[in-house]
Each structure stands twice: as structure tokens, then as C-alpha cells.
DOKERO-752564 format. One record per residue: x, y, z of N, C-alpha, C in turn; residue in one letter. Coordinates in steps of 0.1 Angstrom, whole numbers, plus 5000, padded with zeros to 4 digits. Layout:
<sites>
XYZXYZXYZA...
</sites>
This chain:
<sites>
349760306508348960246518349560276532X348760306541349260336554349160216563X350260196570350360076579350360116593X349460076601349360116615350560066623X351259976618352459916625353759976621X353760086614354960156610355860096600X355160026590355959966579355759816579X356459746571356459606570355159546564X354059626563352859586556352259466562X352259456575351659336581351259366596X350459286601349959306614350759216624X350659246637351259176647350359056651X351058936652350258816656350658766669X351858806674352358756687353458846692X353258896704354358986709355458906715X356658966715357758916721358859026722X359659026732360659126733361859086726X362058956723363158906715362758776709X363358736698362958606692363158496702X362158406704362158296713363058186708X363358096716364157976712363257886703X363857806695363157726686362157626693X360857646691359857556696359057516684X359057386681358257336671358857326657X359957396655360557386642361257246641X361057176630361757046628363157056632X363656976641365056986645366056966633X365656886624366556866612366656986604X365657066603365757196596366457296605X366157306618366857396627368357376627X368757256626370157226627370957276614X370257306604370857356591371057506591X370357576600370257726600371457786607X372057886601373157966607372558106609X372258136622371558256625372558366630X372158496629372958596635372958596650X373558686657373658686671372258706678X371358756671369958776676369058656673X369658556666368858436663368058446650X368458546641367658576629368458536617X367758526606368358516593367458586583X368058636572367258706562366558616553X365358656549364458576540364258666528X364758626516364458696504363158636498X362258726495360958686490360858716475X360558606467360658616453359258566447X358758636437357558596430357958466422X357158366425357458236418357458236403X356358296398356258286383357158376375X357358506380358258596373359658596377X359958546389361358556394361658686400X360758776400360958916406361258906421X362258976426362558986440361559086446X360759056455359759136461360259216473X360859146482361259206495362159116503X362659176514363559096523362959116537X362859006544362359016558363258936567X363058936580363858856589363058746596X363558636597362958526604363858456614X363158416625363758336635363158196633X363458096642362957966640361457956641X360858036650359358036651358758096639X359258206633358658266621358758166610X359858096609360057996598359057886600X358857836613357957726615356557776611X356157896615354857946611354657956596X355658006589355658016575355457876568X356257776573356157646567354857576571X354257606582353057536586351757596581X351857736579350557796574350557836559X351757836553351857866539351658016537X351858096548351858246547353058296553X353758396547354958446552354858516565X355558476575355558536588357058576591X357158696596358458756598358558806613X359858826617360058886630360559026628X359859126634360259266632361259296643X362459326638363559366646363259496654X362659586648362359716654361259706665X360259626662359159616671359259496681X360059396677360159276686358959196685X358259186674357059116672356959046659X356158936659355858866646354858936639X354958926625353858986617353758896604X352458886600352158806588351958896577X352658876566352558956554351058966549X350559086549349259106543348059096553X348459066566347359046576346459166577X347059286576346259406577345959476564X346859456554346759526541345959446531X345959316533345359226523346359186512X347559246512348559216502349359086506X348758976504349258846510350258776501X351058686507351958606500351658456503X351358386493351058236494352358166491X352958096501354258036500354157916491X354957906481355057796472356257706474X357357766479358657696480359557766490X360257696498361257756508362557686506X363557756503364957706501365957766510X366957696514368057746522369257756513X370057866514371257876506372357786511X373357776503374457676505375157696518X375157826524375857846536374957836548X373657816546372657796556372257926564X372658046558372358166565371358266558X370758216547369758296540368658206534X367458246536366258176530365858246517X365458166508364758206496363358156496X362358236496360958196497360258246485X359858146477359058176465357558176468X356958286464355558306467354658336455X353358336457352458396448351958526456X352358636450352058766456350658816452X349858846462348558906459348559046463X348459136453348659286456350159316456X350459436461351759486461352559426473X353859426472354759366482355259466492X355459596487356059696495355059776503X355459816515354559896524354360036518X355160076508355060206502353960206491X353560086487352560076476353160036463X354560026463355159976451355059826450X355159776437355059636435356059556443X357359606443358359546451359059646459X359859606469360559696477361859746470X362059696458363259736450362859826438X361759886438361259966427361760116428X362060166440362260306442363560356438X364660286440365960336438366860246430X367260306418368260236410369560296412X370560226417371860276419372760236408X373360336402374260306390375560246395X376160156387377460116389378360156377X379660146378380460186367380260096355X379859966357379559876346378259916339X377359976345376060006339376160126330X377260206330377360326322378060286309X378560166307379360136295378360106283X
</sites>
């Protein structure tokens, strides 16, 4: 599938040159987050029913607020400096079922119902293309 936005399989919903400060995210949730120097944290997207890891995206407070309030995964594109909603242009949407924060507060786990493929390459997941062997896997 071709994506007019150069990857990420989603359309732009709001332009920004950098992630904005937290506006609207519940302060109790915001206080738990440990963001990188750009105000972002990784979000691991997992198929709720199968447990399959589909993709990883980046969220700031606003992307998380939108994800929690709309039930659709919203990410911040580090390369484009814009928000995008998964499946907005491709139709390959993610219906959010559960959002969890890891024990360190620096990674989100978002369980979804995936409609269509998750990867912008057309693969089911972003982890289908390359299997890297380890010394343990050869035993």
C-alpha cells in the first residue's frame, strides 16, 4: 500500500513543529509519564485477541489524550512533526481496547482490535519482514 505521507500508514490530523505541552491530558496520568527529551514515549501496539505485537509508534501527551478520548490510536511523527491517526488514509484502523503504562512509566502498551494490516508495507505486523537469529535460536 502506498502512503502519501511517507510511511506510518496514517494521515495528518494536526500540524506542529514539535510536540506541544500537555493540554487536556488528565494531570494524574501525565504525572506518571517519563518522556524522552522531546516529550515522547514509545507505544507498543498489540492485537488484543492474539497477543501479536503489531507495531511501535511515538506519543506525546496530546497523542495519548486523543487516543484515550477517541478510541483510535494517534501518534506523533518524529520525522514530520505531525500527528497522525492510524488508518485515517489507509482504512487499516486500530480500535483501542486497553492502554497500560509499564512499571517505569516510560513505555505504553496499547491493546487494539486491528482492522486490516498494521504495517505501512502491507505486512500484517511491522515485525514480519526480518527474523534476526541469536546464538540461542541455533541450538
